[in-house]
Structures are given as C-alpha cells and as structure tokens.
C-alpha positions as MATLAB code, in Angstrom:
seq = 'MKAKRQGKTTAKPSANPAPETRARYPHFMPLQTRWADNDVYGHVNNVTYYAYFDTIINCYLIEKGGLDIAGGDVIGFAVETMCRYLKPLAYPDALDAGLRVGHLGNSSVRYEVGIFRRGENEVAAAGHFVHVFVDRRTGRPVALPPVLRRALERIRVQT';
ca = [
     -24.566  -41.575  -25.112;
     -25.274  -43.475  -28.334;
     -27.059  -42.306  -31.475;
     -28.781  -44.695  -33.823;
     -28.378  -44.088  -37.566;
     -29.764  -46.350  -40.270;
     -29.568  -49.436  -38.083;
     -26.064  -48.629  -36.767;
     -25.176  -47.452  -33.297;
     -22.498  -44.777  -33.231;
     -20.851  -42.918  -30.398;
     -22.108  -39.342  -30.087;
     -19.479  -36.665  -29.405;
     -19.495  -35.585  -25.776;
     -20.944  -32.134  -25.109;
     -18.483  -31.803  -22.223;
     -15.144  -33.387  -23.161;
     -12.648  -34.000  -20.369;
     -10.834  -30.760  -19.524;
      -7.282  -30.250  -20.683;
      -4.561  -30.516  -18.053;
      -1.030  -29.183  -17.730;
       0.438  -32.559  -18.713;
      -0.678  -31.992  -22.330;
       1.457  -28.875  -22.832;
       5.246  -29.160  -23.202;
       6.036  -25.429  -22.885;
       4.863  -22.930  -20.252;
       5.193  -19.223  -19.656;
       3.990  -17.251  -16.617;
       1.493  -14.433  -17.230;
       0.119  -11.847  -14.863;
      -3.377  -10.489  -15.268;
      -3.627   -6.696  -15.265;
      -6.273   -4.433  -13.821;
      -7.307   -3.468  -17.363;
      -7.902   -7.145  -18.306;
     -11.133   -7.230  -16.284;
     -14.394   -6.251  -17.915;
     -17.437   -4.675  -16.268;
     -18.544   -8.128  -15.060;
     -15.366   -8.498  -13.001;
     -13.546  -11.153  -15.005;
     -10.967  -11.244  -17.771;
     -12.596  -10.009  -20.988;
     -12.852  -12.548  -23.816;
     -10.615  -10.621  -26.236;
      -7.814  -10.499  -23.673;
      -7.292  -14.250  -23.987;
      -6.192  -13.706  -27.581;
      -3.530  -11.291  -26.325;
      -2.358  -14.028  -23.953;
      -2.207  -16.431  -26.923;
      -0.223  -13.905  -28.977;
       2.179  -13.361  -26.089;
       3.158  -16.980  -25.486;
       3.306  -17.833  -29.196;
       5.446  -14.869  -30.226;
       7.752  -15.141  -27.218;
       8.345  -18.789  -28.139;
       8.930  -17.981  -31.816;
      11.402  -15.229  -30.982;
      13.247  -16.935  -28.126;
      13.304  -20.540  -29.361;
      12.680  -20.234  -33.099;
      14.869  -17.263  -33.961;
      12.007  -15.329  -35.557;
      13.009  -11.738  -36.349;
       9.670   -9.946  -36.174;
      11.134   -6.537  -37.048;
      13.419   -7.320  -39.977;
      13.224  -10.990  -40.951;
      12.310  -12.152  -44.439;
       9.639  -14.525  -43.055;
       6.660  -13.459  -40.920;
       3.570  -15.233  -39.629;
       0.056  -14.207  -40.641;
      -2.783  -15.236  -38.326;
      -5.454  -16.987  -40.386;
      -7.601  -18.621  -37.711;
      -8.185  -18.324  -33.966;
     -10.546  -19.971  -31.494;
     -11.002  -19.965  -27.722;
     -13.186  -21.953  -25.315;
     -13.774  -20.280  -21.961;
     -14.140  -22.892  -19.241;
     -13.498  -21.119  -15.924;
     -13.572  -17.388  -15.210;
     -10.296  -15.627  -14.419;
      -9.891  -12.173  -12.943;
      -7.284   -9.660  -11.869;
      -5.142  -10.228   -9.753;
      -4.885  -13.923  -10.796;
      -1.418  -15.166  -11.680;
      -1.577  -17.367  -14.768;
       0.455  -19.886  -16.709;
       0.084  -20.234  -20.464;
       0.771  -23.668  -21.935;
       1.802  -24.098  -25.561;
       1.950  -27.023  -27.947;
       1.894  -27.560  -31.705;
      -1.010  -29.689  -32.895;
      -0.229  -29.505  -36.626;
       2.907  -28.544  -38.512;
       2.689  -28.095  -42.261;
       5.132  -26.802  -44.858;
       4.254  -23.140  -44.304;
       1.632  -23.314  -41.562;
       1.386  -24.214  -37.898;
      -1.530  -24.742  -35.543;
      -0.614  -23.738  -32.006;
      -2.768  -24.975  -29.167;
      -2.791  -22.844  -26.037;
      -4.074  -23.507  -22.538;
      -4.498  -20.744  -19.968;
      -4.253  -21.960  -16.370;
      -4.700  -20.191  -13.045;
      -1.343  -20.619  -11.310;
      -1.440  -23.701   -9.106;
      -4.410  -25.318  -10.881;
      -4.095  -28.394  -13.072;
      -7.195  -27.941  -15.254;
      -7.316  -25.376  -18.027;
      -9.419  -22.235  -17.576;
      -9.409  -21.404  -21.286;
      -8.169  -23.382  -24.274;
      -7.879  -22.523  -27.913;
      -5.855  -22.556  -31.056;
      -4.146  -20.098  -33.332;
      -3.039  -20.823  -36.915;
      -0.157  -18.995  -38.586;
       0.776  -19.165  -42.241;
       4.368  -18.071  -42.730;
       4.896  -15.768  -45.678;
       7.613  -13.782  -47.398;
       7.518  -10.306  -45.840;
       7.829   -8.550  -49.240;
       5.418  -10.608  -51.335;
       2.964  -11.918  -48.737;
       3.175  -15.335  -50.402;
       3.470  -18.532  -48.300;
       6.989  -19.903  -47.822;
       8.451  -22.985  -46.189;
       9.200  -22.619  -42.499;
      12.853  -21.750  -41.916;
      14.771  -24.795  -40.526;
      15.553  -23.226  -37.123;
      11.896  -22.309  -36.645;
      10.707  -25.751  -37.763;
      13.060  -27.447  -35.257;
      11.722  -25.264  -32.414;
       8.125  -26.102  -33.356;
       8.905  -29.818  -33.635;
      10.095  -29.752  -29.982;
       6.608  -28.859  -28.751;
       4.612  -30.857  -31.295;
       2.159  -33.345  -29.803;
      -0.357  -35.839  -31.099;
      -3.845  -34.536  -30.280;
];
C-alpha cells in the first residue's frame, strides 16, 4: 500500500507485519503454562506474558551473565515493557520462550522475547523489555559488567 505526500509516493507501514519465527531468536527456554495462567475467557491472561518475559530474561542473566540478584553490586531496573498478542495460548500448552538482544547500550539493554507454542514456528506473543543497570546502593546507572556484556553480545541480533 502506498501513501501520497506532497507529490511523493512513500511506502506505508504494514498493519500486519510478517510474524516472527523461531529462526530470529538465538536462545530458547522451555516454559510450561499453569492452571492459574488462564483467565476467565480460557486463555493465558495478558499479564502472565510479562512473567514469562521476566523468567527467560532473568534465568539468562543469572546462568549466562553471572548476575547476582541477591547480593550483587549491579541490578537491572525495568524501565519499559511491551507485548503484542498474536495467537491465544492456554493451559496445558507447553511453550518455548525465545530471547534476543535488539539494543545494547552502556548501561541499558533491550531484550526482545518471543513466546511460542511448543512445536510451532510462528510466535504467539512477542514483545520487549528494557533494563537499565544501576548500582544497588545508589540507584544510579552504571556500565554493564564485562561478563554480563559478553553474555548479552552472544544473543545480540540486528533487527
């Protein structure tokens, strides 16, 4: 679809971009829906997806990035989140969460997460989550520790 502006023809952004697929995510983690994840409409409640995001991100940071969430000097503050819901999921679906880094700054990172029904190639929900890493005592932004930065670089992609 083309839009005409002041004599110029420009491409209009697609209302329905092509769905994300597994190939775009370098790291995966299995998730299992729980009975309590379903809402009264019989599908996973919207807020539950953010718990899925938190789970894959923090597991990756702890296991691969050496983040000490209980006693480390550096912690991540969530400053922005977003989720697009593309296909309904429901208990007892088995899921896979895909993770990539779309932007890596000095003290911030934008994680991009895809939630997939196990065995399916197209994403059911996709979103992002931005952390700013701060000094635990002062709450002021700090540079990412080298071991954490290396772990995040491993899953960084061009989006």
